[in-house]
N, C-alpha and C positions, 0 to 999 in steps of 0.2 A: 898416633905416632910414638914410638918408643925412644929418639933421642929425646930431649929436653930443649926447646924451644930458646938459646941464646938470645937479647933483646936488650939491646940497652937502656936504660930505665924510661920514660913517661913522664914529665912534668908534668903533674895538677891538671896546668890550662891543658899539654897535650891528652888526656887524661877526657879533657871536659873535651875536646874538638875531635877526637874520636869518635867519642860515642858521638856526635855529631852529625858526623858522617856514617858512621853505622844508621842514623834515622835515613841520609840517603838528602842530610842537607847538602846544595852545594855551600862552594865559598865566602861569597857576597852573604847567604843567608846564615851560615858560622857566623860570621860574620859581625851581622847585625843582631842576630843572638848572644854571642859572648863581648857589645857594647867592642869591638877591633873597627881596625880599616883593611878597609878588602883588602892590602897586600900583606899585611901583617897577619892575615886570616891562611892563605893563598900559602906566604913561609911555614906555620906550624903546619898542614899541613903534609907539607914535602917537606919535615924535620921527620913526622913522623915514620911517611911510605921510605926513611930513609933507614934511622930503625931499625923499622920494621921489615927492611929490608927485604919489603917491597912491589913487584911492579907496574901496581898503579895504588888507586885509593881506595879500587874492587878487592886489591889481593889487601892490602892492611883492613879489611873490614874484618877481613877470609881469618885471612893468619888472627887480628883479637879477638874476633869471637873463637878459632880455632882455640887459645895460648888461654878463654879466659880475661882479657885486658879488657873487657864488655860484653856484658849482659846482651842479651839476645832476648829480646817479647817479637814472635811471633805478633804475627799481623792478624788482627780481627776483626770480623766484613761489623 
């Protein structure tokens, strides 16, 4: 894509949440990993989706990988 993707900057905690989203974690699992309340994790996920102008959490991860906001590590058996 030639156009630069314009995104509202993510906070350091939002970047951590996004990395966990990219790992396939659910909101409750993200909350546990980051020692947050479930509702707080859900709030962060919602903010990330909004900032990335994504349709859903999967789209947010796709955008993040495409634009280098998170590193994609291929699954290995």
